[in-house]
N, C-alpha and C positions, 0 to 999 in steps of 0.2 A: 347134676347129671353129667356123666363122663362125655367129653367131647372127642371128636375123631378128626384126624388130619391125614390126608392122602398126599404123598410125595410122588411127583412124576420126574424121574431122572434115569438116564442110562449111562452105563460105563463099560468101556472096552477099548480095544486097540484103536479102533477107528474114531472114537469120540473122546478118548482119554478117560480118566477116572475122577477128575476134579469135581464134576457136578455131583456124582454119587457120594464122594467123600464129604463134601461140605453139607450135603443134604442129610447124611447120616449124623453128622455133628449136630445139626439143628434138631433132627429127629430125637436124638438122645435127650436134649434139653426139654423137648415137648413131653417125652415119656416120663421124665423126672417130675414134670409139672402136673402129671396125672392124666395125660391125654392117651387115647388109643392111636397107634401109629401104623400106617400101612404104606407100602410102596407099589407103584406100577413101574416095572423096569424089565426090559426085554432081553438084554444081552447077557450072556453066560457069566462073563467075568464080573460085571457089575452086580448081578444077582448073587454071586458067591460072596462078594464083599458085604452086601446088605444082610445076608443071612448070618454071616459071621458076627454082625453087630446085634443079632437076635431080633431082627424085624421080620414081619410077614411081608412077602413079596408076591405080586402077581405080574404076568401069568405064571402058571406052575411050570410050564415047559419053556426053557430058555431058548433064545435064538442064537445060533453059533455064527461067529464071524469068519469070513475068509481073511487071509493075510492082507493087511492094509498098508500100502505104501504112503498114503496121505490121510490126514485127519478128515473125516466126513461126518456131517451132523444129520444126514438123512434127506429124503426128498419130500415133496408135498404129498405125493401119493402115500408114502409111508405114514405121514402125519395124519392123513384122513383115516387110515386103518386104525392108527393108535386112538384117534378121537372116538371112534365107534366103540372100541374095546373099553376105553375109559368111561364112557357114558354107561355102559352095561355094569361096570364095576361100581360106579357111583349109585346106581339103582339098588345095589346090594348093600353098600357101606353107608350111604347117606352122610358123606363127609361134611363137617362144619366148615372145614378149611381145605382147600387144595393148594399145594405149593408146587409150581412148575419150575424146572431148572434145565433149560435146553436152548441151544441157538436155533433149532429147527422149530420156529413158532411163526404164526401169522395172525392177522387181525381176526379172521373168521374162527380160528382155533380158540382164541381167547373168548370170543363171544359165545361159543358153544360151551366152554368150560364154566363160564360165569352162571350159566343156567343150572349147573349141577351142584352149586354150593352157596353158602352164605358169604364166603370171603375167598376170593381168588388172589393168590400171592404169586408174583413172578420174581425170581432171583436173576438179576441182570448183570451184564458186564459191558455191553456195547451200545446201548440206547439206539437200537436199529430203527425203531419207529415208535410213535405214541402207543403205549400199551393199554388195551382195554381191560384193565385188571383193577382190583381194589387196593392192593398194596404192592409197591415196587421196592425190592431190596437191592441195593448196589453197595457192597461192602468195600469197594475199591477206594484207594487213596485219591483218585481223580474224580470220584463220583460227584462231589459238590460243585465241580467246575462244569458239569453237564447241564444243559438247558432242557430238563424234562418238561414235557407238555402234559398237563392234567386234563383228562377227558371227563372227569366227574368231580363234583364239588367236594366230595368227601374222600377223594383218592389220597392215599398216604404214600410218601416217598421217604424211605429209611436209607439215608445215604452216608457213605463214608465208613472209616474204620471203627467208628463207635458201634457199628452193627456187624462187626466181624463174625464170621462163621467158623472161626478157628476151633480145632478139636481141643478137648479138655486137657490133654497132656501138655498143651502149650499155654495154658492159662496160669497166671500168677507165678511165673518163674522168677527167681532172684536175679539181681543185677549181674551182668556178665563180667567176668574177669578176662581181659585180653592179654595174651602172652606176647612178649617182644619178638620171638621168632615163630615162623610158621612151620609147624611140624606135621600137621594133619589137615588134609583137604578133602572135603566131601564133594562128590559129583552126583548130580541127580537131574534127570529129565522128567521126573514125575513117574506115573505108573506105566506109561507107554513110551516107546522109542522106535517108531517105525523106520526112521532113517539111520539108526545105529549111530547117533550123534555121540553117545557115551564113549564109544571107541575112538571117535575123532578127538574128543577132549583128552582122553588118556594119551593119545599120541602127541598132542600139543604139550601136555604136561611133562612128557619125557625130556623136553628141552630145559626144564627148570633145574636149577642148581640146588644142592643141599640135600640133607637126609629127610625126605618127605614121604609120608605114607598117604595113600589115596583110598578113601572109603567110598565105594561105589554102590549106589542103591540100584538094585535090579527089580523093577516093578512086576506086578503079576500079569501085565499085558505086553511084556517084552517079547518080540519075535526074533531077536538076534542074541539070545542068551548064550548060545554055544560059543559064539565068537568072543564074548567077554570072558567066559570060563577059560577058554584057550589062552587068551591074553594074560589073565591073572596067573595061570599056571607057569607062565614064562617070566613073570615079573612079580617077585615076592613082596614088593612094596604095595601091591594092589590087593585090597581086601573087598570081597563082594558081600553085600547084604541082600539076600533074596527075600523080598516081601517082608521087610522088618516090621515087627509088631509095635515098636516104639521109635519113631523117627526122631523124636526130641533127643533121645540119648545119643544118636549119631551126630546131630547138629551141635549139641553141647560139647561133645568130644573134640570136634574139629575147629581149627582156628579160622578157617575160611571155607566158603562153599562156592562151587561153580554150579549154577542152577538155571533151569529153564524158567521163563516168566510164568506167572500164574500164582495160585494160592500158596505154593511152596515158599514164595518170597515172604509172605506174611508169617509163616511158621518160623522161617529163619529170623525174621524181625523180632518175634516174640522171644526167641532164644538169644538174640543179640549177636548172631553169627554174621560177620561181614560177608557180603556176597558179590560175586561177579555174575551178572545175569546175561542170558542170551534169549533171543526170541525163537521159539519153535513154531509159532503160528501168529498170524496177523492180530488175532484177538488179544495177544499178550502185549502188544506194542504200548498201549496207554499205561498199563501198570508199570512196566519197566521204565518208560520215559519219565513218568511222574516221580517214581522213586529216585531215579537218577537226578532229576531237576532239584529235588529236595536234599540231595546229597546222601541218600540212604544206600544206594548200590552203585556199582560200576557196570556200564552197559557195553556188551560185546557186539550188539546188533544181531542180525539173523544168523541162525545156526550154520548156514552154508557159506558164511563169509567171516567166520570167527578168527581165522588164522591171521588176518590182516592186522588186527589190533591186540592180539592176545598178549604179546610180551609187553606192550605199552601199559595195558591195564594191570598186568601182573606187577610191574615195577611200582605202579601207584599203590597197589594193594599191600606191597611189602612194607610201606611206611607205617611204622608203629602208631604214631599219633593219628594218622588218617583212619586206621582200623578202630582205634579207641573212640574216635568221634562218631564214626559210622555206627558202631555197636550201641552207643548211648542214645543216638537219635532213633535208631530202629526200635529199641525197646519201649520208647515213648508212644509208638503208633498204636499198640494193641493193649487194652486193659483187661481183656478176658470176659467182659460182661455183655458183649454184643448179642449173644443168643437170648439172654434173659430180657434184654431191652426189646427184642423182636417179639417174643412171646407176650410181653406186657402190652405192646401196641396192638397185636392181633386180638388179644382178649378184650381190650378196650373197644376195638372196632366191633366185635361181636356183641358186646354188652350195650352198645348204643343202637337202639332200634332204627334211628334215622339212617344208619349206615347200611343195615342188612336188609335191603329190599329186593335183591336179586335183579339180574338184568341191568338195564341202564338206570342210573340214578338221576 
């Protein structure tokens, strides 16, 4: 009998797009494994992306966002409204598995969701509190260093880059060739850039010597697009890529990337593209600092203080042997099989009757 999975993830200017993108990546693997896949996602930009991946999404009417100057993951009042809507949707869909991916979660929220399914999965980054779920996924490089607390005897913890949610275009890429000179630099803040950090980076890069082209990704949740278009018109070395369909092509084209922390760093790792990373939000700190500790990226710190160390990090990145070493180490992090491992573990969970009792175990 065909099984059903329901994803709970939102994407937009205020919450970013990382949650939706990685959920769609995992959802694609579930669909290929023969599952029926549905999404609960409220915001217009996130819904548009989900529909472009050919998934059904509820609610039918999207919620529009006002201009966001800061990332915001929602209030508890919004979460209670979401929970009621999700319960009604579960009554209709009867999902075997629910997969939640949001920082706006609470203990009571998980307890309510566990009543609606045989297996509740949470995709985590921060280990905010002990999660009352059946399966915790943390794909991050630092995940195994976290002291997760099990609330149930059968609770599963799928931790580390072996469970990477990376998109298919980044799987099974060949070993990267590193050029001695840096001619092409990629700049990306992800799908959103509420502080127009992209322009700040371009202005810092104007101090670099040599003939360099700058390949700038403009996400679908950018609110400062016009300023970037104006800058690019005045600087012919700047090329804008608006909502590119294949990010891997840009990463493979470029010798170096300047990137916000988050899932993009794992995509760069898969491509073997040496990266200078900066922090756009506090929840990116652990990813960037652990990658830096292992010698995989250079760390500029928070976006509003990048200028202080920019030239120092650039001089380090210019060293050919350093970039070769970084690229080789990065490509060892991701093997492209993480999503298949996750589905295998979830299906084993569902097939073991001692696991699927609902509520507390």
